[in-house]
Backbone bond lengths (Angstrom), bond angles and torsions (degrees), N, CA, C in turn:
res aa  C-N    CA-C-N  psi(-1)  N-CA   C-N-CA  omega(-1)  CA-C   N-CA-C  phi
1 M - - - 1.465 - - 1.518 111.56 -
2 I 1.360 116.39 -35.55 1.454 120.16 -179.96 1.519 108.93 -141.23
3 N 1.310 116.41 142.60 1.454 122.33 -179.56 1.530 108.92 -72.03
4 T 1.335 116.91 115.20 1.460 120.87 -175.43 1.527 112.83 -66.72
5 A 1.323 116.45 -31.40 1.464 119.66 178.48 1.522 110.48 -66.48
6 L 1.332 115.80 -43.26 1.461 119.96 177.25 1.525 110.70 -65.86
7 L 1.327 116.47 -38.20 1.463 120.95 179.41 1.523 111.02 -63.82
8 A 1.322 116.21 -40.70 1.461 120.93 179.86 1.526 111.56 -62.77
9 A 1.323 116.46 -30.97 1.461 120.44 177.57 1.522 111.66 -83.14
10 F 1.335 115.95 -31.03 1.461 120.77 -176.16 1.527 111.76 -68.94
11 I 1.333 117.32 -43.08 1.468 121.13 -173.97 1.535 112.41 -59.39
12 P 1.321 120.60 -53.10 1.470 118.78 179.24 1.529 112.78 -67.20
13 T 1.338 116.06 -31.08 1.467 119.20 179.15 1.516 110.65 -63.35
14 F 1.333 116.12 -50.16 1.468 118.59 -177.88 1.521 111.58 -72.56
15 A 1.334 117.65 -31.37 1.467 120.34 177.49 1.524 110.11 -61.52
16 L 1.328 116.47 -42.54 1.461 120.80 179.00 1.524 110.62 -63.19
17 V 1.339 116.08 -42.12 1.464 120.74 179.87 1.526 110.74 -65.27
18 S 1.336 117.70 -44.42 1.465 121.79 -177.47 1.521 112.03 -64.97
19 L 1.329 117.03 -38.32 1.461 120.63 -177.69 1.522 112.53 -75.36
20 T 1.336 116.97 -14.98 1.456 120.52 176.49 1.520 109.73 -70.61
21 P 1.342 118.77 131.64 1.469 120.25 -179.10 1.522 111.94 -55.46
22 G 1.305 115.58 133.28 1.457 121.86 178.79 1.513 109.08 -149.24
23 M 1.328 116.30 -172.25 1.459 120.33 -177.14 1.521 112.45 -58.91
24 C 1.330 116.56 -49.54 1.459 120.73 -175.64 1.523 111.25 -67.77
25 M 1.330 117.24 -37.40 1.461 120.16 179.00 1.530 110.78 -68.56
26 T 1.323 116.41 -40.11 1.462 120.33 177.43 1.519 110.57 -64.24
27 L 1.329 116.38 -40.34 1.464 120.77 177.76 1.524 110.41 -62.63
28 S 1.328 116.90 -42.63 1.460 121.14 179.39 1.526 111.12 -62.48
29 M 1.312 117.33 -41.39 1.467 120.51 177.95 1.521 111.14 -65.17
30 S 1.343 115.76 -41.88 1.457 120.47 -179.85 1.528 111.21 -60.12
31 L 1.328 116.18 -46.53 1.460 119.54 -179.80 1.526 111.23 -71.47
32 G 1.338 116.91 -33.49 1.454 119.96 176.21 1.525 111.61 -59.28
33 I 1.320 116.01 -34.51 1.465 121.33 179.72 1.527 111.14 -66.26
34 T 1.337 116.65 -45.31 1.463 119.61 -170.85 1.523 115.28 -96.47
35 I 1.334 118.88 -36.15 1.460 118.92 -175.01 1.520 113.32 -116.45
36 G 1.327 117.54 -2.41 1.455 120.75 176.37 1.521 113.48 86.12
37 I 1.326 114.96 168.40 1.463 120.89 -175.20 1.527 112.01 -68.12
38 K 1.333 116.89 -42.57 1.464 120.98 -174.22 1.524 111.94 -58.56
39 R 1.322 117.42 -47.43 1.467 120.08 -179.13 1.520 111.68 -75.97
40 T 1.341 117.43 -28.15 1.458 120.29 177.34 1.527 111.56 -65.82
41 L 1.341 116.47 -20.70 1.466 120.38 177.27 1.530 111.38 -56.17
42 W 1.326 117.77 -31.87 1.472 120.30 179.88 1.518 110.96 -68.40
43 M 1.338 116.92 -38.16 1.466 119.67 174.22 1.523 109.56 -63.61
44 M 1.333 116.36 -39.91 1.465 121.00 -179.29 1.525 111.03 -62.18
45 I 1.338 116.90 -39.01 1.466 120.30 178.74 1.528 110.15 -59.52
46 G 1.332 116.44 -46.82 1.463 120.07 178.35 1.511 112.14 -64.10
47 E 1.329 116.10 -40.10 1.468 120.44 -179.60 1.525 110.94 -65.64
48 L 1.322 117.00 -41.84 1.465 120.75 -179.40 1.528 111.25 -67.36
49 I 1.336 116.71 -38.03 1.468 119.68 175.61 1.533 109.55 -61.67
50 G 1.341 115.47 -42.52 1.461 119.83 179.06 1.519 112.44 -64.41
51 V 1.324 116.83 -43.23 1.469 120.81 179.02 1.522 110.71 -63.49
52 G 1.341 116.62 -43.26 1.466 120.27 178.66 1.515 111.63 -62.17
53 L 1.345 115.92 -42.12 1.467 120.24 179.61 1.520 111.23 -64.59
54 V 1.326 116.39 -46.75 1.463 120.85 179.40 1.525 110.78 -60.68
55 S 1.328 117.15 -41.13 1.465 121.11 -178.37 1.522 111.65 -62.56
56 V 1.331 115.79 -46.78 1.470 119.67 -179.08 1.526 110.97 -66.92
57 L 1.321 116.67 -45.75 1.465 120.07 -178.24 1.527 111.38 -66.99
58 A 1.329 116.25 -34.22 1.470 119.25 179.08 1.518 110.81 -63.65
59 V 1.326 116.03 -41.46 1.461 119.84 -178.77 1.518 111.48 -67.06
60 I 1.331 117.33 -38.18 1.470 119.07 -177.88 1.526 112.63 -85.62
61 G 1.328 116.48 2.54 1.457 119.33 170.61 1.509 116.87 99.67
62 V 1.331 118.25 -0.58 1.460 119.57 -179.57 1.524 110.84 -67.37
63 A 1.326 116.62 -28.61 1.458 119.91 179.22 1.521 111.42 -57.96
64 A 1.326 116.40 -38.31 1.465 119.93 179.41 1.528 110.59 -62.47
65 I 1.340 115.28 -38.12 1.472 119.61 178.40 1.522 110.28 -67.98
66 M 1.348 116.14 -44.21 1.463 120.40 -179.72 1.529 110.92 -60.30
67 L 1.324 115.58 -45.61 1.457 119.54 -177.73 1.527 112.53 -73.17
68 S 1.343 116.66 -15.94 1.464 119.59 177.75 1.525 111.53 -86.45
69 A 1.340 117.10 -6.48 1.463 121.68 176.04 1.526 107.35 -114.35
70 P 1.329 116.96 70.89 1.463 120.90 -171.40 1.525 114.42 -61.75
71 L 1.341 118.28 -32.60 1.464 120.04 -177.00 1.523 110.78 -65.63
72 V 1.335 116.42 -48.56 1.468 120.67 -179.81 1.521 110.30 -62.53
73 F 1.319 115.99 -45.39 1.458 120.24 -178.61 1.527 111.07 -65.14
74 T 1.346 116.16 -39.10 1.462 120.53 179.68 1.522 110.77 -65.28
75 L 1.326 117.61 -42.94 1.472 121.20 178.50 1.523 110.60 -61.64
76 F 1.322 116.31 -40.83 1.461 121.21 -178.49 1.525 110.94 -64.51
77 K 1.334 116.48 -46.62 1.465 118.30 -176.93 1.525 111.95 -74.80
78 W 1.351 117.85 -27.98 1.451 120.13 175.10 1.529 110.81 -69.15
79 A 1.329 116.46 -39.19 1.473 120.06 177.38 1.532 110.04 -62.09
80 G 1.325 116.37 -45.38 1.453 120.22 177.76 1.512 112.42 -64.74
81 G 1.333 116.42 -41.77 1.460 120.96 179.81 1.521 112.67 -64.87
82 L 1.332 117.08 -42.79 1.464 120.95 179.47 1.529 111.25 -65.36
83 Y 1.325 116.21 -36.23 1.462 119.90 178.00 1.535 110.31 -64.29
84 L 1.320 117.14 -44.20 1.452 120.41 178.95 1.534 111.26 -66.78
85 M 1.337 117.10 -36.24 1.461 120.36 176.69 1.531 110.71 -63.52
86 W 1.327 115.40 -40.65 1.470 120.25 178.42 1.525 110.48 -63.02
87 L 1.334 116.44 -43.13 1.463 120.12 176.91 1.524 110.70 -62.40
88 G 1.336 116.45 -40.95 1.456 120.93 179.56 1.522 112.30 -62.14
89 L 1.328 116.64 -42.47 1.463 120.86 178.01 1.525 111.31 -63.10
90 Q 1.336 116.37 -41.15 1.457 119.66 177.68 1.528 111.21 -63.63
91 M 1.335 116.21 -43.10 1.458 119.69 179.04 1.526 110.72 -63.90
92 W 1.319 116.54 -38.98 1.471 120.96 -179.93 1.524 110.63 -61.34
93 Q 1.350 115.83 -32.02 1.460 121.63 179.63 1.532 112.16 -92.51
94 S 1.362 115.85 9.65 1.473 121.36 -177.35 1.524 111.36 58.16
95 R 1.326 114.89 38.24 1.457 120.97 177.94 1.519 108.54 -124.81
96 G 1.336 116.18 171.48 1.457 120.67 174.81 1.523 112.92 87.87
97 K 1.311 114.63 175.20 1.457 121.59 -172.88 1.526 114.59 -77.03
98 L 1.334 117.22 -17.34 1.463 119.76 -176.91 1.526 113.35 -101.13
99 A 1.322 117.02 -10.18 1.461 120.06 -178.78 1.530 110.55 -81.95
100 I 1.337 115.11 154.46 1.459 120.65 173.12 1.520 107.45 -79.80
101 P 1.339 119.20 122.82 1.471 119.94 -178.98 1.522 111.59 -66.24
102 E 1.323 116.77 129.18 1.458 120.85 -177.85 1.521 111.56 -70.02
103 T 1.343 116.41 -24.21 1.461 120.44 -176.80 1.512 112.83 -84.60
104 G 1.381 116.73 -10.70 1.453 120.03 -176.88 1.508 112.43 72.92
105 D 1.322 116.73 21.90 1.465 122.25 -178.15 1.520 110.72 -65.33
106 S 1.324 117.84 119.16 1.461 122.08 -178.79 1.517 112.50 -72.24
107 A 1.327 116.65 -12.49 1.469 119.89 -179.98 1.514 111.81 -83.01
108 H 1.318 116.82 -1.07 1.461 121.48 178.77 1.531 109.75 -61.50
109 A 1.319 116.47 111.11 1.476 120.90 -170.45 1.518 112.71 -74.64
110 G 1.323 116.66 -43.49 1.459 119.42 -177.11 1.513 111.89 80.02
111 A 1.339 115.43 169.75 1.460 121.27 179.61 1.520 109.83 -70.75
112 S 1.323 115.89 147.92 1.461 120.17 179.36 1.518 110.21 -77.48
113 R 1.324 115.92 167.76 1.455 121.30 178.53 1.529 110.38 -62.10
114 V 1.320 115.80 -40.18 1.468 120.45 -179.78 1.525 110.48 -64.55
115 Q 1.329 116.57 -42.78 1.463 120.17 179.43 1.528 111.36 -62.33
116 L 1.317 116.30 -42.00 1.458 120.33 179.42 1.527 110.99 -65.74
117 A 1.336 116.30 -43.83 1.465 120.25 179.37 1.526 110.82 -63.41
118 L 1.334 116.55 -41.63 1.468 120.84 179.51 1.521 110.63 -64.69
119 Q 1.332 116.16 -37.80 1.458 120.78 178.13 1.525 110.43 -60.21
120 G 1.332 117.00 -45.44 1.460 120.56 178.38 1.513 112.35 -66.29
121 F 1.332 116.52 -40.66 1.468 121.19 -178.91 1.526 111.29 -62.79
122 V 1.337 116.52 -47.58 1.464 120.85 -178.69 1.525 110.67 -63.53
123 T 1.327 116.76 -41.04 1.463 120.18 179.61 1.524 111.64 -61.11
124 A 1.340 116.27 -39.69 1.466 120.23 -179.88 1.523 112.14 -72.31
125 V 1.330 116.43 -45.68 1.468 120.75 -174.40 1.523 112.18 -74.37
126 A 1.338 116.77 -32.94 1.473 119.85 -176.39 1.523 112.91 -87.31
127 N 1.315 116.70 8.06 1.464 120.70 -179.66 1.537 109.10 -90.27
128 P 1.327 118.93 104.05 1.467 120.71 -177.67 1.527 112.77 -62.18
129 K 1.329 116.68 -29.90 1.462 119.64 178.98 1.526 110.49 -66.97
130 G 1.333 116.20 -31.58 1.454 119.95 177.52 1.520 111.60 -64.66
131 W 1.325 116.07 -42.53 1.466 120.53 177.76 1.529 110.19 -62.95
132 A 1.319 115.32 -51.01 1.469 119.40 -177.60 1.530 111.54 -62.77
133 F 1.331 115.17 -38.90 1.463 119.20 -177.09 1.532 111.25 -66.03
134 T 1.328 117.30 -45.33 1.462 119.54 -178.43 1.523 111.51 -67.17
135 M 1.322 116.54 -30.84 1.465 120.03 176.66 1.527 110.38 -64.12
136 V 1.342 115.79 -33.48 1.459 120.38 -178.37 1.529 111.34 -87.67
137 L 1.344 116.99 -38.79 1.454 120.88 -172.44 1.522 113.81 -76.89
138 L 1.336 117.49 -48.37 1.461 119.81 -170.24 1.536 115.30 -69.82
139 P 1.332 119.52 -47.82 1.469 118.91 -175.09 1.525 115.88 -52.24
140 P 1.351 120.20 -41.15 1.468 118.59 -179.49 1.528 114.32 -63.10
141 F 1.329 117.28 -18.58 1.464 120.47 -178.06 1.531 112.20 -98.32
142 L 1.330 116.53 8.73 1.463 121.28 177.29 1.532 108.87 -102.08
143 D 1.308 116.28 127.57 1.469 122.59 -178.69 1.532 109.16 -87.85
144 D 1.336 116.68 117.91 1.472 121.21 -178.30 1.526 112.64 -63.04
145 S 1.304 116.92 -22.81 1.465 119.93 -177.04 1.532 112.88 -82.58
146 K 1.337 116.98 -4.75 1.459 121.21 -178.87 1.529 110.27 -119.19
147 P 1.339 118.06 157.66 1.463 121.05 179.20 1.536 111.71 -57.34
148 L 1.329 116.29 138.97 1.456 121.02 -174.53 1.533 112.66 -71.23
149 A 1.326 117.43 -47.02 1.466 121.06 -172.49 1.526 113.93 -56.77
150 P 1.342 119.95 -49.61 1.469 119.28 179.60 1.523 113.35 -63.13
151 Q 1.337 115.70 -38.02 1.461 119.17 178.76 1.523 111.06 -64.47
152 L 1.334 115.23 -46.04 1.460 120.00 -178.69 1.525 110.77 -63.36
153 A 1.337 116.26 -42.46 1.463 120.36 179.30 1.530 110.97 -61.16
154 A 1.336 116.50 -42.78 1.460 120.61 -179.21 1.523 111.25 -66.38
155 L 1.334 117.12 -44.63 1.463 120.59 -178.73 1.525 111.46 -65.91
156 V 1.334 117.07 -41.62 1.464 120.53 179.27 1.525 110.27 -65.35
157 A 1.328 117.77 -40.01 1.466 121.07 178.25 1.529 110.55 -61.77
158 I 1.330 116.40 -42.17 1.465 120.49 178.20 1.527 110.44 -66.21
159 M 1.336 116.66 -42.05 1.462 121.03 177.33 1.520 111.14 -57.38
160 L 1.329 116.80 -45.86 1.458 120.81 -177.26 1.527 111.27 -66.74
161 L 1.332 116.99 -36.93 1.461 120.00 177.76 1.526 110.61 -64.83
162 I 1.324 116.79 -46.02 1.465 121.18 179.48 1.522 109.88 -64.23
163 E 1.335 116.00 -42.37 1.464 120.58 179.80 1.525 111.02 -61.79
164 W 1.333 116.28 -40.95 1.461 120.47 179.75 1.524 111.10 -64.08
165 V 1.316 117.25 -42.86 1.467 121.46 178.35 1.534 109.82 -60.31
166 A 1.331 116.49 -43.69 1.459 120.56 -179.80 1.532 110.68 -64.98
167 L 1.336 116.96 -42.75 1.467 120.93 178.02 1.526 110.94 -60.84
168 M 1.332 116.61 -41.31 1.463 120.73 179.11 1.529 111.05 -64.14
169 M 1.314 116.42 -38.63 1.463 120.28 179.14 1.525 110.83 -63.86
170 Y 1.323 116.29 -43.74 1.472 119.65 179.94 1.524 111.21 -69.20
171 A 1.341 117.42 -40.87 1.467 120.49 177.75 1.526 110.11 -64.23
172 G 1.345 116.16 -39.30 1.458 120.49 177.58 1.523 111.66 -63.90
173 G 1.332 116.10 -39.09 1.456 119.84 176.52 1.516 111.61 -63.55
174 G 1.340 115.85 -40.73 1.463 119.92 177.51 1.521 111.81 -64.42
175 K 1.336 116.18 -42.07 1.463 120.46 178.99 1.513 111.11 -63.52
176 S 1.329 117.43 -41.68 1.470 121.47 178.71 1.528 110.99 -62.36
177 L 1.337 115.69 -41.05 1.459 120.24 177.30 1.518 110.70 -62.28
178 S 1.324 116.00 -41.10 1.459 120.90 179.09 1.524 111.43 -62.35
179 V 1.328 115.97 -42.45 1.472 120.40 -179.89 1.524 110.97 -62.51
180 V 1.342 116.10 -44.45 1.465 120.52 -179.72 1.518 110.97 -61.84
181 L 1.317 116.85 -45.53 1.454 120.97 -177.41 1.521 112.37 -70.66
182 S 1.343 116.31 -34.37 1.463 119.73 -176.02 1.525 112.11 -69.20
183 R 1.341 117.01 -16.65 1.464 119.53 178.26 1.519 110.90 -62.99
184 G 1.320 115.95 -26.92 1.448 119.86 176.64 1.513 111.92 -99.82
185 Q 1.325 117.17 15.21 1.466 122.54 -179.76 1.528 111.74 57.87
186 N 1.335 115.90 35.66 1.463 120.46 -177.72 1.530 110.57 -90.22
187 V 1.310 117.02 57.91 1.460 121.14 -176.58 1.521 111.24 -62.47
188 R 1.325 116.30 -43.11 1.463 119.25 -179.53 1.525 110.93 -63.61
189 L 1.320 117.85 -39.55 1.459 121.22 178.50 1.525 110.61 -64.34
190 I 1.335 116.83 -41.72 1.462 121.05 177.83 1.523 109.87 -59.06
191 N 1.341 116.37 -46.81 1.466 120.41 179.61 1.520 111.48 -62.00
192 R 1.324 116.81 -37.86 1.464 119.80 -177.43 1.532 111.35 -72.15
193 I 1.322 116.89 -36.31 1.468 119.26 176.08 1.524 109.89 -64.62
194 A 1.348 115.67 -47.89 1.465 120.03 179.53 1.525 111.17 -64.27
195 G 1.337 116.65 -40.19 1.460 120.67 179.27 1.515 112.04 -64.45
196 T 1.337 116.27 -39.38 1.462 120.44 177.69 1.521 110.76 -62.81
197 L 1.343 116.65 -43.71 1.466 120.45 177.74 1.527 110.55 -61.26
198 M 1.350 116.19 -41.01 1.460 120.17 179.72 1.526 110.74 -65.36
199 L 1.331 116.61 -40.04 1.466 120.46 177.02 1.526 111.04 -62.25
200 V 1.328 115.90 -41.31 1.476 120.25 178.47 1.519 110.13 -60.58
201 V 1.341 117.35 -43.63 1.458 120.90 178.57 1.532 110.84 -62.02
202 G 1.344 116.32 -43.39 1.462 120.19 -179.54 1.518 112.48 -62.86
203 V 1.324 117.41 -46.33 1.472 121.19 177.92 1.509 110.57 -64.56
204 W 1.321 116.09 -41.28 1.471 122.75 179.08 1.514 110.66 -59.91
205 L 1.336 115.33 -44.44 1.463 119.98 -179.04 1.524 111.10 -67.14
206 A 1.332 116.32 -44.25 1.467 120.19 -177.16 1.528 112.16 -67.16
207 L 1.317 116.36 -39.98 1.478 120.52 -173.87 1.520 113.02 -97.51
208 G 1.344 117.88 -9.72 1.459 121.01 -174.94 1.512 112.87 -66.44
């Protein structure tokens, strides 16, 4: 069903790419700092759905169409980038649904699961580098002598597993940073670090 030699080369290649800091990894760390690993899982679900969608569409050629309509794609990624920048500014000011409340108010509702998932999905889908990268990365690992669908399904499943592990590592790093800082009751500093990371992701997405 799949060429094992190509698979053996694909796994370390994509693992190296996933572990490299990028928009989605930075977002995962930012949320890990403020809302913890458990709630960040909802963002990861949206991000993984987006990565899987981009991977499949890139292979079947939709990416070429998307990249050939630069105005629509630019508007989409600017909308996503501005939204993340707005969230980052709120977090920097210890405000909004993703920031840690400085007052310790238990009524702090936080972002919903749907909002977190949508945030991850938009970040993955609106990343032009993700489209271009999958167009370049996936085809060389597909064996022309074997059926396309099973190979693509297997490679995408492996990609999503590796991506999830990388997201968990970054979210865990963010959570650990939050724990260290919170020992000194530095809630505002935690929010500002997370907000800065979120702002970086938003600018990166808009200008990428």
